[in-house]
N, CA, C and O atoms as a MOPAC input file, in Angstrom:
PM7 MOZYME 1SCF
protein

 N      0.80200 1    -1.14900 1     0.00000 1
 C      0.00000 1     0.00000 1     0.00000 1
 C      0.86100 1     1.23300 1     0.00000 1
 O      1.69300 1     1.47500 1     0.87500 1
 N      0.62300 1     1.94500 1    -0.96700 1
 C      1.44600 1     3.12200 1    -1.10200 1
 C      0.66500 1     4.34100 1    -0.63400 1
 O     -0.47300 1     4.58700 1    -1.03600 1
 N      1.31500 1     5.07000 1     0.21200 1
 C      0.68400 1     6.30800 1     0.65700 1
 C      1.27300 1     7.44300 1    -0.12300 1
 O      2.48900 1     7.55700 1    -0.27900 1
 N      0.43900 1     8.23700 1    -0.58500 1
 C      0.91000 1     9.38100 1    -1.34000 1
 C     -0.24800 1    10.30500 1    -1.69000 1
 O     -1.42300 1    10.05700 1    -1.42000 1
 N      0.13600 1    11.25600 1    -2.23700 1
 C     -0.88800 1    12.23700 1    -2.60000 1
 C     -1.51500 1    11.85300 1    -3.90500 1
 O     -0.90800 1    11.23900 1    -4.78300 1
 N     -2.79500 1    12.25600 1    -3.98700 1
 C     -3.45400 1    12.09400 1    -5.27000 1
 C     -3.00100 1    13.22300 1    -6.17400 1
 O     -2.69300 1    14.33200 1    -5.73900 1
 N     -2.97600 1    12.90500 1    -7.37900 1
 C     -2.52900 1    13.90600 1    -8.33200 1
 C     -3.61800 1    14.98800 1    -8.46100 1
 O     -4.76300 1    14.66700 1    -8.78000 1
 N     -3.28200 1    16.23900 1    -8.22300 1
 C     -4.25000 1    17.33500 1    -8.33300 1
 C     -4.18600 1    17.93100 1    -9.73400 1
 O     -3.12400 1    18.01200 1   -10.35200 1
 N     -5.36600 1    18.34800 1   -10.21900 1
 C     -5.34200 1    18.95200 1   -11.55100 1
 C     -4.61300 1    20.29400 1   -11.52600 1
 O     -4.51300 1    20.94500 1   -10.48600 1
 N     -4.12000 1    20.68300 1   -12.66700 1
 C     -3.39600 1    21.94700 1   -12.75800 1
 C     -4.37500 1    23.10600 1   -12.55100 1
 O     -5.51600 1    23.03900 1   -13.00700 1
 N     -3.94600 1    24.14300 1   -11.88200 1
 C     -4.85200 1    25.29100 1   -11.68800 1
 C     -5.15700 1    25.94300 1   -13.02900 1
 O     -4.35700 1    25.91000 1   -13.96500 1
 N     -6.39300 1    26.56100 1   -13.08600 1
 C     -6.79500 1    27.23800 1   -14.32400 1
 C     -5.85900 1    28.39800 1   -14.62600 1
 O     -5.38700 1    29.10900 1   -13.73900 1
 N     -5.62100 1    28.55000 1   -15.88700 1
 C     -4.77400 1    29.66500 1   -16.30900 1
 C     -5.56400 1    30.95900 1   -16.16300 1
 O     -6.78100 1    30.95100 1   -16.35000 1
 N     -4.91300 1    32.06600 1   -15.83600 1
 C     -5.63500 1    33.32900 1   -15.70800 1
 C     -6.26500 1    33.73000 1   -17.05000 1
 O     -5.71400 1    33.48200 1   -18.12200 1
 N     -7.45000 1    34.36400 1   -16.94200 1
 C     -8.16800 1    34.77900 1   -18.14800 1
 C     -7.50600 1    36.03500 1   -18.69000 1
 O     -7.35700 1    37.02400 1   -17.97200 1
 N     -7.12200 1    36.00000 1   -19.91400 1
 C     -6.43800 1    37.14800 1   -20.48900 1
 C     -7.24000 1    37.76300 1   -21.64200 1
 O     -6.65200 1    38.37800 1   -22.53200 1
 N     -8.55600 1    37.61100 1   -21.64500 1
 C     -9.40100 1    38.24100 1   -22.65100 1
 C    -10.28500 1    39.27700 1   -21.96200 1
 O    -10.70900 1    39.07800 1   -20.82300 1
 N    -10.55900 1    40.36400 1   -22.64300 1
 C    -11.41400 1    41.41500 1   -22.09400 1
 C    -12.85900 1    41.07300 1   -22.41900 1
 O    -13.18600 1    40.73800 1   -23.55800 1
 N    -13.71900 1    41.15800 1   -21.41800 1
 C    -15.13700 1    40.89200 1   -21.61400 1
 C    -15.78400 1    42.18500 1   -22.13400 1
 O    -15.90600 1    43.15600 1   -21.38800 1
 N    -16.19100 1    42.20000 1   -23.38400 1
 C    -16.75300 1    43.39400 1   -24.00300 1
 C    -18.26400 1    43.40600 1   -23.97800 1
 O    -18.86100 1    44.36600 1   -24.46700 1
 N    -18.90200 1    42.41400 1   -23.44700 1
 C    -20.36600 1    42.35400 1   -23.44200 1
 C    -21.00100 1    43.54400 1   -22.71500 1
 O    -21.93200 1    44.13300 1   -23.26500 1
 N    -20.55800 1    43.93600 1   -21.51500 1
 C    -21.17400 1    45.10600 1   -20.87200 1
 C    -20.98100 1    46.39100 1   -21.67300 1
 O    -21.87100 1    47.24100 1   -21.72000 1
 N    -19.80500 1    46.53000 1   -22.30800 1
 C    -19.56200 1    47.71900 1   -23.11000 1
 C    -20.49200 1    47.75300 1   -24.32200 1
 O    -20.99900 1    48.81600 1   -24.67700 1
 N    -20.71900 1    46.61700 1   -24.95200 1
 C    -21.62100 1    46.54800 1   -26.10300 1
 C    -23.04000 1    46.86500 1   -25.67100 1
 O    -23.76200 1    47.54700 1   -26.39800 1
 N    -23.46000 1    46.38900 1   -24.50400 1
 C    -24.79500 1    46.69400 1   -23.99600 1
 C    -24.99100 1    48.19200 1   -23.78900 1
 O    -26.02100 1    48.74500 1   -24.17400 1
 N    -24.02200 1    48.83700 1   -23.19100 1
 C    -24.10800 1    50.28000 1   -22.96400 1
 C    -24.15400 1    51.02500 1   -24.28900 1
 O    -24.94100 1    51.95800 1   -24.44300 1
 N    -23.33500 1    50.63400 1   -25.23500 1
 C    -23.31400 1    51.30600 1   -26.53400 1
 C    -24.64600 1    51.14900 1   -27.27200 1
 O    -25.10800 1    52.09000 1   -27.91800 1
 N    -25.25400 1    49.99300 1   -27.18400 1
 C    -26.55100 1    49.78800 1   -27.84000 1
 C    -27.65400 1    50.63700 1   -27.19500 1
 O    -28.51700 1    51.17300 1   -27.89000 1
 N    -27.61900 1    50.75200 1   -25.89400 1
 C    -28.60000 1    51.60300 1   -25.21300 1
 C    -28.42100 1    53.06100 1   -25.63600 1
 O    -29.39800 1    53.74800 1   -25.93400 1
 N    -27.18100 1    53.52800 1   -25.66000 1
 C    -26.92400 1    54.90200 1   -26.11200 1
 C    -27.35700 1    55.11300 1   -27.55400 1
 O    -27.90400 1    56.16700 1   -27.88200 1
 N    -27.12700 1    54.14400 1   -28.41400 1
 C    -27.53600 1    54.25200 1   -29.80200 1
 C    -29.04900 1    54.38600 1   -29.91700 1
 O    -29.54500 1    55.20400 1   -30.69100 1
 N    -29.77300 1    53.59500 1   -29.16000 1
 C    -31.24400 1    53.69000 1   -29.19000 1
 C    -31.70800 1    55.04500 1   -28.68300 1
 O    -32.62600 1    55.63300 1   -29.25500 1
 N    -31.09500 1    55.55200 1   -27.62500 1
 C    -31.46300 1    56.87600 1   -27.09800 1
 C    -31.22300 1    57.95200 1   -28.13500 1
 O    -32.07900 1    58.81500 1   -28.33000 1
 N    -30.08300 1    57.92400 1   -28.80500 1
 C    -29.79600 1    58.93100 1   -29.82100 1
 C    -30.72500 1    58.81300 1   -31.02000 1
 O    -31.11700 1    59.82900 1   -31.59600 1
 N    -31.08200 1    57.60700 1   -31.40300 1
 C    -32.00100 1    57.42800 1   -32.52300 1
 C    -33.36500 1    58.01400 1   -32.19300 1
 O    -34.01700 1    58.60200 1   -33.05500 1
 N    -33.79700 1    57.85500 1   -30.94500 1
 C    -35.10900 1    58.36900 1   -30.56000 1
 C    -35.12100 1    59.87900 1   -30.35300 1
 O    -36.11800 1    60.52900 1   -30.66500 1
 N    -34.04500 1    60.44800 1   -29.83900 1
 C    -34.05100 1    61.87400 1   -29.52000 1
 C    -33.58100 1    62.77200 1   -30.65700 1
 O    -33.89900 1    63.96100 1   -30.65200 1
 N    -32.85400 1    62.26500 1   -31.60900 1
 C    -32.34000 1    63.11000 1   -32.69500 1
 C    -33.45400 1    63.78400 1   -33.49000 1
 O    -33.32300 1    64.97300 1   -33.78000 1
 N    -34.53800 1    63.11000 1   -33.86100 1
 C    -35.59400 1    63.80500 1   -34.59400 1
 C    -36.29200 1    64.88500 1   -33.76900 1
 O    -36.82100 1    65.84300 1   -34.33300 1
 N    -36.29900 1    64.74700 1   -32.45700 1
 C    -36.95900 1    65.73200 1   -31.61200 1
 C    -36.14800 1    67.01200 1   -31.47800 1
 O    -36.69700 1    68.06400 1   -31.15000 1
 N    -34.85600 1    66.93100 1   -31.72700 1
 C    -33.99900 1    68.10400 1   -31.57100 1
 C    -34.09800 1    69.06500 1   -32.74600 1
 O    -33.74700 1    70.23600 1   -32.60300 1
 N    -34.54600 1    68.62500 1   -33.85800 1
 C    -34.67600 1    69.49300 1   -35.01300 1
 C    -36.13300 1    69.82200 1   -35.23900 1
 O    -37.01500 1    69.02700 1   -34.91200 1
 N    -36.38400 1    70.96700 1   -35.78300 1
 C    -37.75300 1    71.37500 1   -36.06700 1
 C    -38.27500 1    70.61500 1   -37.27600 1
 O    -37.55700 1    70.42900 1   -38.25900 1
 N    -39.50600 1    70.18400 1   -37.20000 1
 C    -40.09300 1    69.41900 1   -38.29300 1
 C    -40.56100 1    70.32300 1   -39.42500 1
 O    -40.75200 1    69.86700 1   -40.55200 1
 N    -40.74500 1    71.59500 1   -39.12600 1
 C    -41.24300 1    72.52200 1   -40.14200 1
 C    -40.07300 1    73.31000 1   -40.70800 1
 O    -39.38700 1    74.03000 1   -39.98300 1
 N    -39.85700 1    73.17100 1   -41.97800 1
 C    -38.78500 1    73.91000 1   -42.64400 1
 C    -39.37600 1    75.17700 1   -43.23900 1
 O    -40.38000 1    75.12700 1   -43.94900 1
 N    -38.75300 1    76.31100 1   -42.94800 1
 C    -39.23100 1    77.58600 1   -43.44500 1
 C    -38.12600 1    78.30700 1   -44.18600 1
 O    -36.95600 1    78.25000 1   -43.81000 1
 N    -38.51800 1    78.98000 1   -45.23500 1
 C    -37.62000 1    79.88400 1   -45.92500 1
 C    -38.16300 1    81.27900 1   -45.66600 1
 O    -39.04000 1    81.75700 1   -46.38500 1
 N    -37.63300 1    81.93200 1   -44.62800 1
 C    -38.18300 1    83.20600 1   -44.19800 1
 C    -37.82100 1    84.32400 1   -45.16900 1
 O    -36.70500 1    84.35400 1   -45.68800 1
 N    -38.75400 1    85.24500 1   -45.42100 1
 C    -38.48300 1    86.35000 1   -46.34500 1
 C    -37.55500 1    87.38600 1   -45.71500 1
 O    -37.43700 1    87.47600 1   -44.49300 1
 N    -36.91700 1    88.14300 1   -46.55200 1
 C    -36.04100 1    89.22200 1   -46.12200 1
 C    -36.83500 1    90.51700 1   -46.08400 1
 O    -37.70300 1    90.74600 1   -46.92500 1
 N    -36.53500 1    91.36100 1   -45.10800 1
 C    -37.25000 1    92.62200 1   -44.97900 1
 C    -36.28900 1    93.69400 1   -44.49900 1
 O    -35.36500 1    93.42200 1   -43.73300 1
 N    -36.51700 1    94.90100 1   -44.95400 1
 C    -35.69600 1    96.02500 1   -44.51600 1
 C    -36.52000 1    96.94900 1   -43.64500 1
 O    -36.39500 1    98.16900 1   -43.74400 1
 N    -37.36600 1    96.38400 1   -42.78900 1
 C    -38.21400 1    97.15800 1   -41.88700 1
 C    -37.41500 1    97.68200 1   -40.72500 1
 O    -36.23900 1    98.02000 1   -40.86000 1
 N    -38.05900 1    97.74500 1   -39.59000 1
 C    -37.36400 1    98.23400 1   -38.40600 1
 C    -36.30300 1    97.23100 1   -37.97900 1
 O    -36.39600 1    96.03900 1   -38.27300 1
 N    -35.31900 1    97.72600 1   -37.29700 1
 C    -34.23600 1    96.87200 1   -36.83600 1
 C    -34.74700 1    95.94300 1   -35.74300 1
 O    -35.64800 1    96.29100 1   -34.98000 1
 N    -34.16300 1    94.77400 1   -35.68500 1
 C    -34.51100 1    93.86000 1   -34.60300 1
 C    -34.05800 1    94.46300 1   -33.29200 1
 O    -32.94200 1    94.97500 1   -33.19500 1
 N    -34.89200 1    94.41000 1   -32.30600 1
 C    -34.55900 1    94.96800 1   -31.01400 1
 C    -34.97800 1    96.41500 1   -30.85200 1
 O    -34.79000 1    96.99400 1   -29.78200 1
 N    -35.54700 1    97.01800 1   -31.90300 1
 C    -36.03200 1    98.38400 1   -31.77200 1
 C    -37.28300 1    98.35800 1   -30.89800 1
 O    -38.24100 1    97.64500 1   -31.19400 1
 N    -37.26600 1    99.12500 1   -29.84200 1
 C    -38.38000 1    99.11000 1   -28.90100 1
 C    -39.58500 1    99.82600 1   -29.49400 1
 O    -39.44200 1   100.91400 1   -30.05200 1
 N    -40.77800 1    99.23000 1   -29.38100 1
 C    -41.95100 1    99.91400 1   -29.87600 1
 C    -42.28100 1   101.11900 1   -29.00400 1
 O    -41.89800 1   101.17700 1   -27.83500 1
 N    -42.98500 1   102.06500 1   -29.57700 1
 C    -43.38400 1   103.25300 1   -28.84700 1
 C    -44.41500 1   102.84600 1   -27.80200 1
 O    -45.27600 1   102.00800 1   -28.07100 1
 N    -44.33400 1   103.42300 1   -26.63500 1
 C    -45.24300 1   103.04900 1   -25.55500 1
 C    -45.84200 1   104.28600 1   -24.91400 1
 O    -45.20500 1   105.33500 1   -24.82200 1
 N    -47.09500 1   104.13300 1   -24.46900 1
 C    -47.81000 1   105.17600 1   -23.75300 1
 C    -48.22000 1   104.57900 1   -22.41700 1
 O    -48.68800 1   103.44100 1   -22.36500 1
 N    -48.05200 1   105.32600 1   -21.34400 1
 C    -48.37300 1   104.82600 1   -20.01200 1
 C    -49.70700 1   105.39700 1   -19.54200 1
 O    -49.89900 1   106.61200 1   -19.52400 1
 N    -50.62500 1   104.51300 1   -19.16300 1
 C    -51.91500 1   104.91200 1   -18.62100 1
 C    -52.02800 1   104.36600 1   -17.20900 1
 O    -51.86900 1   103.16600 1   -16.98300 1
 N    -52.30600 1   105.26000 1   -16.24800 1
 C    -52.38400 1   104.87400 1   -14.84900 1
 C    -53.80200 1   105.13900 1   -14.35400 1
 O    -54.37700 1   106.19500 1   -14.61800 1
 N    -54.35900 1   104.16500 1   -13.63100 1
 C    -55.63200 1   104.33400 1   -12.94300 1
 C    -55.32200 1   104.20300 1   -11.45400 1
 O    -54.96700 1   103.12500 1   -10.97700 1
 N    -55.46100 1   105.33200 1   -10.71300 1
 C    -55.09900 1   105.29000 1    -9.29400 1
 C    -56.23100 1   104.72900 1    -8.44100 1
 O    -57.27000 1   104.32300 1    -8.96100 1
 N    -56.02300 1   104.71100 1    -7.13400 1
 C    -56.98300 1   104.09000 1    -6.21700 1
 C    -58.34600 1   104.77800 1    -6.23600 1
 O    -59.36100 1   104.14100 1    -5.95700 1
 N    -58.38000 1   106.06800 1    -6.56300 1
 C    -59.65700 1   106.78400 1    -6.63400 1
 C    -60.32400 1   106.64500 1    -7.99700 1
 O    -61.44800 1   107.11200 1    -8.17900 1
 N    -59.65200 1   106.01200 1    -8.95800 1
 C    -60.20700 1   105.82500 1   -10.29600 1
 C    -59.83500 1   106.93600 1   -11.25900 1
 O    -60.34300 1   106.96900 1   -12.38000 1
 N    -58.95800 1   107.85100 1   -10.85100 1
 C    -58.53200 1   108.94600 1   -11.72600 1
 C    -57.57100 1   108.40700 1   -12.77900 1
 O    -56.81100 1   107.47300 1   -12.52200 1
 N    -57.61300 1   109.00700 1   -13.96600 1
 C    -56.77300 1   108.57900 1   -15.08600 1
 C    -55.58000 1   109.50700 1   -15.23200 1
 O    -55.70500 1   110.72300 1   -15.08000 1
 N    -54.42300 1   108.93000 1   -15.52800 1
 C    -53.19500 1   109.68200 1   -15.76300 1
 C    -52.55000 1   109.12900 1   -17.02800 1
 O    -52.30900 1   107.92700 1   -17.13000 1
 N    -52.27100 1   110.00900 1   -17.99300 1
 C    -51.58400 1   109.60800 1   -19.21900 1
 C    -50.17300 1   110.15200 1   -19.15800 1
 O    -49.97500 1   111.36500 1   -19.08700 1
 N    -49.19700 1   109.27000 1   -19.18600 1
 C    -47.78800 1   109.64400 1   -19.04700 1
 C    -47.57300 1   110.50800 1   -17.80500 1
 O    -46.88800 1   111.52900 1   -17.86100 1
 N    -48.16400 1   110.08800 1   -16.68500 1
 C    -48.04800 1   110.71800 1   -15.36700 1
 C    -48.66700 1   112.10400 1   -15.28000 1
 O    -48.31300 1   112.87700 1   -14.39000 1
 N    -49.59400 1   112.43900 1   -16.19400 1
 C    -50.30500 1   113.71700 1   -16.14000 1
 C    -51.79700 1   113.41500 1   -16.07200 1
 O    -52.28900 1   112.58800 1   -16.83900 1
 N    -52.53500 1   114.07600 1   -15.15800 1
 C    -53.97500 1   113.80600 1   -15.05400 1
 C    -54.69300 1   114.16700 1   -16.34700 1
 O    -54.33600 1   115.12900 1   -17.02700 1
 N    -55.71900 1   113.37200 1   -16.67400 1
 C    -56.42500 1   113.57300 1   -17.93500 1
 C    -57.86900 1   113.10100 1   -17.77200 1
 O    -58.14700 1   112.16000 1   -17.03000 1
 N    -58.77500 1   113.76600 1   -18.47300 1
 C    -60.18700 1   113.37200 1   -18.44600 1
 C    -60.42400 1   112.26900 1   -19.48100 1
 O    -59.62700 1   112.11800 1   -20.40600 1
 N    -61.50900 1   111.49400 1   -19.34100 1
 C    -61.76800 1   110.42000 1   -20.30500 1
 C    -61.91000 1   110.91500 1   -21.75400 1
 O    -61.48000 1   110.22700 1   -22.68000 1
 N    -62.50500 1   112.09300 1   -21.96000 1
 C    -62.66300 1   112.62300 1   -23.31900 1
 C    -61.31000 1   112.99900 1   -23.92600 1
 O    -61.02400 1   112.69100 1   -25.08300 1
 N    -60.47900 1   113.67900 1   -23.11300 1
 C    -59.15400 1   114.05000 1   -23.60100 1
 C    -58.29000 1   112.80200 1   -23.80600 1
 O    -57.45800 1   112.75300 1   -24.71300 1
 N    -58.50000 1   111.79000 1   -22.94700 1
 C    -57.74800 1   110.54300 1   -23.09500 1
 C    -58.07900 1   109.87300 1   -24.42300 1
 O    -57.18300 1   109.40900 1   -25.12800 1
 N    -59.35700 1   109.82300 1   -24.76100 1
 C    -59.76200 1   109.21000 1   -26.02600 1
 C    -59.09700 1   109.92400 1   -27.20700 1
 O    -58.63800 1   109.27900 1   -28.15000 1
 N    -59.04800 1   111.24500 1   -27.15000 1
 C    -58.44100 1   112.02200 1   -28.24200 1
 C    -56.93500 1   111.78400 1   -28.31800 1
 O    -56.39500 1   111.58600 1   -29.40700 1
 N    -56.25300 1   111.80300 1   -27.17600 1
 C    -54.79600 1   111.61900 1   -27.17600 1
 C    -54.41000 1   110.21100 1   -27.62500 1
 O    -53.41500 1   110.03100 1   -28.32800 1
 N    -55.20400 1   109.20700 1   -27.21800 1
 C    -54.89900 1   107.84100 1   -27.63200 1
 C    -55.13800 1   107.64200 1   -29.12300 1
 O    -54.39300 1   106.91500 1   -29.78000 1
 N    -56.17900 1   108.28900 1   -29.66400 1
 C    -56.41500 1   108.15700 1   -31.11000 1
 C    -55.32200 1   108.86000 1   -31.90000 1
 O    -54.95800 1   108.40400 1   -32.98400 1
 N    -54.78800 1   109.96900 1   -31.37400 1
 C    -53.65900 1   110.63500 1   -32.03400 1
 C    -52.43000 1   109.72300 1   -32.02800 1
 O    -51.72100 1   109.61700 1   -33.02800 1
 N    -52.18800 1   109.07100 1   -30.89800 1
 C    -51.04400 1   108.16500 1   -30.79500 1
 C    -51.22000 1   106.98400 1   -31.74700 1
 O    -50.24900 1   106.52600 1   -32.34900 1
 N    -52.44900 1   106.48600 1   -31.88800 1
 C    -52.71200 1   105.36500 1   -32.79600 1
 C    -52.53800 1   105.77700 1   -34.24600 1
 O    -52.09900 1   104.97100 1   -35.06700 1
 N    -52.87300 1   107.01000 1   -34.57300 1
 C    -52.69600 1   107.48900 1   -35.95900 1
 C    -51.21700 1   107.65400 1   -36.28400 1
 O    -50.78900 1   107.35500 1   -37.39900 1
 N    -50.43100 1   108.13000 1   -35.31200 1
 C    -48.99000 1   108.28100 1   -35.54000 1
 C    -48.32900 1   106.93100 1   -35.74600 1
 O    -47.54000 1   106.75300 1   -36.67300 1
 N    -48.65600 1   105.97600 1   -34.87400 1
 C    -48.04600 1   104.65200 1   -34.95500 1
 C    -49.05800 1   103.62700 1   -34.44600 1
 O    -49.31900 1   103.56300 1   -33.24500 1
 N    -49.63400 1   102.81500 1   -35.35400 1
 C    -50.64500 1   101.84700 1   -34.92100 1
 C    -50.07600 1   100.75900 1   -34.01500 1
 O    -50.84300 1   100.07100 1   -33.34000 1
 N    -48.75900 1   100.58200 1   -33.98000 1
 C    -48.13600 1    99.57300 1   -33.12600 1
 C    -47.77400 1   100.11100 1   -31.74400 1
 O    -47.05800 1    99.45100 1   -30.99000 1
 N    -48.26400 1   101.30800 1   -31.40600 1
 C    -47.99100 1   101.87800 1   -30.09400 1
 C    -48.58400 1   100.97400 1   -29.02500 1
 O    -49.72600 1   100.52800 1   -29.13300 1
 N    -47.79400 1   100.71300 1   -27.99300 1
 C    -48.24500 1    99.84300 1   -26.90700 1
 C    -48.72100 1   100.68700 1   -25.74100 1
 O    -48.08400 1   101.67200 1   -25.36800 1
 N    -49.84800 1   100.29200 1   -25.17000 1
 C    -50.38800 1   100.96600 1   -23.99800 1
 C    -49.97800 1   100.16800 1   -22.76500 1
 O    -50.34100 1    99.00000 1   -22.62300 1
 N    -49.22000 1   100.80600 1   -21.87600 1
 C    -48.82200 1   100.17500 1   -20.62000 1
 C    -49.83600 1   100.58200 1   -19.57000 1
 O    -49.85200 1   101.73300 1   -19.13400 1
 N    -50.67800 1    99.65400 1   -19.16200 1
 C    -51.76000 1    99.93400 1   -18.22900 1
 C    -51.33800 1    99.56000 1   -16.82000 1
 O    -51.03400 1    98.40200 1   -16.53100 1
 N    -51.32300 1   100.57200 1   -15.93700 1
 C    -51.00900 1   100.34600 1   -14.52000 1
 C    -52.26100 1   100.71800 1   -13.73000 1
 O    -52.75600 1   101.84100 1   -13.83400 1
 N    -52.76500 1    99.78700 1   -12.95100 1
 C    -53.95600 1   100.05800 1   -12.15400 1
 C    -53.70400 1    99.64300 1   -10.72000 1
 O    -53.09000 1    98.60900 1   -10.45700 1
 N    -54.18400 1   100.46200 1    -9.79300 1
 C    -54.07800 1   100.13400 1    -8.37800 1
 C    -54.91700 1    98.89200 1    -8.10900 1
 O    -55.95600 1    98.68800 1    -8.73700 1
 N    -54.46200 1    98.06700 1    -7.17700 1
 C    -55.17000 1    96.81300 1    -6.92900 1
 C    -56.53600 1    97.02700 1    -6.29000 1
 O    -57.36100 1    96.11300 1    -6.29100 1
 N    -56.79600 1    98.22000 1    -5.74100 1
 C    -58.10100 1    98.48200 1    -5.13200 1
 C    -59.10700 1    99.05200 1    -6.12800 1
 O    -60.26800 1    99.26100 1    -5.77600 1
 N    -58.68200 1    99.30500 1    -7.36100 1
 C    -59.58400 1    99.84400 1    -8.37900 1
 C    -60.55100 1    98.75000 1    -8.81700 1
 O    -60.13200 1    97.62200 1    -9.07700 1
 N    -61.84800 1    99.07400 1    -8.90300 1
 C    -62.80100 1    98.06300 1    -9.38300 1
 C    -62.46700 1    97.63200 1   -10.81100 1
 O    -61.98400 1    98.41700 1   -11.62700 1
 N    -62.73900 1    96.37100 1   -11.07800 1
 C    -62.43200 1    95.78100 1   -12.38200 1
 C    -63.11700 1    96.55000 1   -13.51500 1
 O    -62.55300 1    96.69700 1   -14.59900 1
 N    -64.32600 1    97.03500 1   -13.26100 1
 C    -65.07800 1    97.76000 1   -14.29200 1
 C    -64.35600 1    99.00700 1   -14.75900 1
 O    -64.40400 1    99.34600 1   -15.94100 1
 N    -63.68500 1    99.69700 1   -13.84200 1
 C    -62.96100 1   100.93400 1   -14.20900 1
 C    -61.77800 1   100.60600 1   -15.11900 1
 O    -61.48300 1   101.35000 1   -16.05400 1
 N    -61.10200 1    99.48600 1   -14.84200 1
 C    -59.97600 1    99.06700 1   -15.68100 1
 C    -60.48400 1    98.68200 1   -17.06800 1
 O    -59.84800 1    98.99900 1   -18.07300 1
 N    -61.62100 1    98.00400 1   -17.12500 1
 C    -62.19500 1    97.61100 1   -18.42000 1
 C    -62.60600 1    98.84500 1   -19.21800 1
 O    -62.46400 1    98.86700 1   -20.44100 1
 N    -63.11600 1    99.87300 1   -18.53500 1
 C    -63.46100 1   101.12000 1   -19.23000 1
 C    -62.22200 1   101.73700 1   -19.87000 1
 O    -62.26700 1   102.17900 1   -21.01800 1
 N    -61.11900 1   101.76800 1   -19.12900 1
 C    -59.87200 1   102.32500 1   -19.66500 1
 C    -59.39300 1   101.50600 1   -20.86000 1
 O    -58.91800 1   102.06900 1   -21.84600 1
 N    -59.51300 1   100.17000 1   -20.77900 1
 C    -59.12000 1    99.32600 1   -21.90900 1
 C    -60.03100 1    99.58600 1   -23.11500 1
 O    -59.56200 1    99.60800 1   -24.25300 1
 N    -61.31300 1    99.78000 1   -22.86900 1
 C    -62.25100 1   100.06500 1   -23.95500 1
 C    -61.92700 1   101.37500 1   -24.65100 1
 O    -62.00900 1   101.47000 1   -25.87600 1
 N    -61.55900 1   102.38700 1   -23.87200 1
 C    -61.16200 1   103.67000 1   -24.47300 1
 C    -59.96400 1   103.48300 1   -25.39700 1
 O    -59.91800 1   104.04600 1   -26.49100 1
 N    -59.00800 1   102.69700 1   -24.95400 1
 C    -57.81000 1   102.47300 1   -25.76500 1
 C    -58.14900 1   101.70700 1   -27.04100 1
 O    -57.63800 1   102.03100 1   -28.11200 1
 N    -59.00200 1   100.69900 1   -26.93500 1
 C    -59.35000 1    99.91700 1   -28.12400 1
 C    -60.17500 1   100.73400 1   -29.10800 1
 O    -59.99500 1   100.60100 1   -30.31800 1
 N    -61.07900 1   101.57700 1   -28.61200 1
 C    -61.86300 1   102.44100 1   -29.50600 1
 C    -60.97100 1   103.45800 1   -30.20300 1
 O    -61.24900 1   103.87100 1   -31.32800 1
 N    -59.89600 1   103.86000 1   -29.52700 1
 C    -58.96300 1   104.82100 1   -30.11800 1
 C    -58.09800 1   104.17300 1   -31.18500 1
 O    -57.48200 1   104.87600 1   -31.98600 1
 N    -58.03900 1   102.83500 1   -31.21600 1
 C    -57.25700 1   102.15300 1   -32.24000 1
 C    -55.99700 1   101.48900 1   -31.72800 1
 O    -55.18400 1   101.01000 1   -32.52000 1
 N    -55.82200 1   101.45100 1   -30.42200 1
 C    -54.65300 1   100.77800 1   -29.85300 1
 C    -55.05000 1    99.35700 1   -29.46700 1
 O    -55.93800 1    99.15700 1   -28.63700 1
 N    -54.39600 1    98.38500 1   -30.06700 1
 C    -54.73000 1    96.99300 1   -29.77500 1
 C    -53.67400 1    96.30400 1   -28.92500 1
 O    -53.90500 1    95.20600 1   -28.41900 1
 N    -52.54500 1    96.92400 1   -28.76700 1
 C    -51.46900 1    96.32500 1   -27.94800 1
 C    -51.53200 1    96.93000 1   -26.55900 1
 O    -51.13600 1    98.07700 1   -26.35100 1
 N    -52.03500 1    96.14900 1   -25.60700 1
 C    -52.18200 1    96.62400 1   -24.23700 1
 C    -51.38200 1    95.70000 1   -23.33000 1
 O    -51.57800 1    94.48500 1   -23.32800 1
 N    -50.49700 1    96.28300 1   -22.57500 1
 C    -49.68800 1    95.51100 1   -21.63000 1
 C    -50.05100 1    95.89000 1   -20.20800 1
 O    -50.15300 1    97.07000 1   -19.87400 1
 N    -50.24500 1    94.88200 1   -19.37400 1
 C    -50.55900 1    95.12000 1   -17.97100 1
 C    -49.26900 1    95.10300 1   -17.17300 1
 O    -48.49000 1    94.15200 1   -17.24400 1
 N    -49.05400 1    96.16600 1   -16.41200 1
 C    -47.82100 1    96.27800 1   -15.63200 1
 C    -48.13700 1    95.89900 1   -14.19000 1
 O    -49.06400 1    96.43600 1   -13.58400 1
 N    -47.36200 1    94.97600 1   -13.65500 1
 C    -47.52500 1    94.53800 1   -12.26800 1
 C    -46.18200 1    94.56700 1   -11.57100 1
 O    -45.13000 1    94.58700 1   -12.21000 1
 N    -46.23200 1    94.56900 1   -10.28500 1
 C    -45.00600 1    94.58300 1    -9.49700 1
 C    -44.77400 1    93.17900 1    -8.96800 1
 O    -45.69900 1    92.51900 1    -8.49700 1
 N    -43.52400 1    92.72900 1    -9.05100 1
 C    -43.20700 1    91.40600 1    -8.53200 1
 C    -43.06700 1    91.48800 1    -7.01100 1
 O    -42.56200 1    92.47800 1    -6.48300 1
 N    -43.51100 1    90.45800 1    -6.31900 1
 C    -43.39100 1    90.49600 1    -4.85500 1
 C    -41.92200 1    90.43000 1    -4.44800 1
 O    -41.12300 1    89.69700 1    -5.03000 1
 N    -41.59900 1    91.21100 1    -3.44100 1
 C    -40.21200 1    91.22000 1    -2.97900 1
 C    -40.00700 1    90.06400 1    -2.01500 1
 O    -40.90500 1    89.68300 1    -1.26500 1
 N    -38.79900 1    89.51700 1    -2.05700 1
 C    -38.47300 1    88.40100 1    -1.18100 1
 C    -38.07300 1    88.94400 1     0.19200 1
 O    -37.36700 1    89.94900 1     0.27300 1
 N    -38.51600 1    88.29400 1     1.26700 1
 C    -38.14700 1    88.79300 1     2.60200 1
 C    -36.65700 1    88.59600 1     2.86800 1
 O    -36.06400 1    87.59500 1     2.46400 1
 N    -36.07500 1    89.55700 1     3.54700 1
 C    -34.64900 1    89.46300 1     3.87900 1
 C    -34.48200 1    88.59800 1     5.11800 1
 O    -35.30600 1    88.63000 1     6.03200 1
 N    -33.42600 1    87.84100 1     5.13200 1
 C    -33.15400 1    86.96700 1     6.28600 1
 C    -31.99700 1    87.49300 1     7.06200 1
 O    -31.60900 1    86.90200 1     8.06900 1

């Protein structure tokens, strides 16, 4: 009876190949994402815009300021004015430049009907561009 060791198999050789399967998976996912998002990045409507020598881009339109204070009084460009004179001045401004913008400032305590009356005067005068001016709330200091 011979005592001895059993012959053990040789240990596995170290793996010397790079596993590219995870890299291929990531690349395929990225490819699908790009295929889906590329059409969304471009506009579907192709336009050939005309050339014009009108006003310069960024030229500010002419503006008129109309204020309705807490008592319902009207002020045009910070000067008090009656409704009849307001109608005349606004129609003159509309004749000079139909794109004149009316900046409407109204006190928050003014009834809605008074503001609508002022808007109606402006529209009857021929001004269709009306902008409402509001104040942004201030953030509390800490």
